[in-house]
C-alpha positions in Angstrom: 48.6 22.4 0.2 47.5 18.7 0.1 44.4 17.9 -1.3 42.1 15.8 1.0 39.4 13.2 -0.3 36.0 14.2 0.5 34.7 12.1 3.4 32.1 9.5 3.0 29.3 9.7 4.7 28.0 6.4 6.4 24.4 5.2 6.0 22.5 2.7 7.9 19.1 1.5 7.9 17.3 0.9 11.2 13.9 -1.1 11.6 12.0 -1.3 14.9 9.0 -3.3 15.2 6.7 -2.7 18.4 4.1 -5.3 18.0 5.7 -8.2 19.7 3.7 -9.7 22.3 5.2 -13.1 22.5 8.1 -12.2 24.3 10.4 -13.5 21.6 13.6 -11.5 21.0 14.0 -10.9 17.2 17.6 -9.4 15.8 18.6 -9.4 12.3 21.9 -7.5 11.3 23.8 -6.7 8.4 26.6 -4.6 7.1 24.2 -1.6 6.9 21.2 -2.3 8.7 19.6 -3.9 12.0 16.0 -5.1 12.4 14.8 -5.2 16.1 11.9 -6.8 17.7 8.3 -7.1 16.2 6.1 -9.9 15.7 7.1 -12.9 13.6 5.1 -11.5 10.6 6.5 -7.9 10.9 9.9 -9.1 11.4 9.8 -11.1 8.3 8.5 -8.3 6.3 10.9 -5.6 7.6 13.7 -8.2 6.7 12.4 -8.7 3.1 12.1 -5.0 2.6 15.7 -4.4 3.8 17.0 -7.2 1.5 14.8 -5.8 -1.7 16.2 -2.2 -0.8 19.8 -3.3 -0.9 19.4 -5.2 -4.2 17.5 -2.3 -5.8 20.3 0.1 -4.7 22.9 -2.6 -6.2 21.1 -2.3 -9.5 21.1 1.1 -9.7 24.7 1.3 -9.2 24.4 3.2 -5.6 25.4 3.1 -2.1 22.7 3.9 0.7 24.8 7.2 1.6 24.6 8.1 -2.1 20.7 8.5 -2.4 18.7 11.1 -1.3 16.2 10.5 1.4 13.3 10.9 -1.0 15.0 8.2 -3.6 15.4 6.0 -0.5 11.9 6.2 0.5 10.6 5.6 -2.9 13.1 2.4 -3.2 11.7 1.1 0.2 8.0 1.4 -0.7 8.8 -0.1 -3.9 10.4 -2.7 -1.9 8.0 -3.4 0.6 5.9 -6.6 0.5 2.3 -6.3 -0.5 
């Protein structure tokens, strides 16, 4: 019997801004995230939050698919601009 390696799950974040009223299409993507829409301010805040979230995960030595939803929610809250 051969031992199979456990499958690694894949994780990704999706940010969706719904407050765009200027008709501009804003899209920012990365290896494990996509941010779509929003006003310029909202899109910038979501982008900053995602970047800081992945920096925090890196500091903790974890990947997105290795954290529990509660831990991820805490990281995102901590990473959000005030």
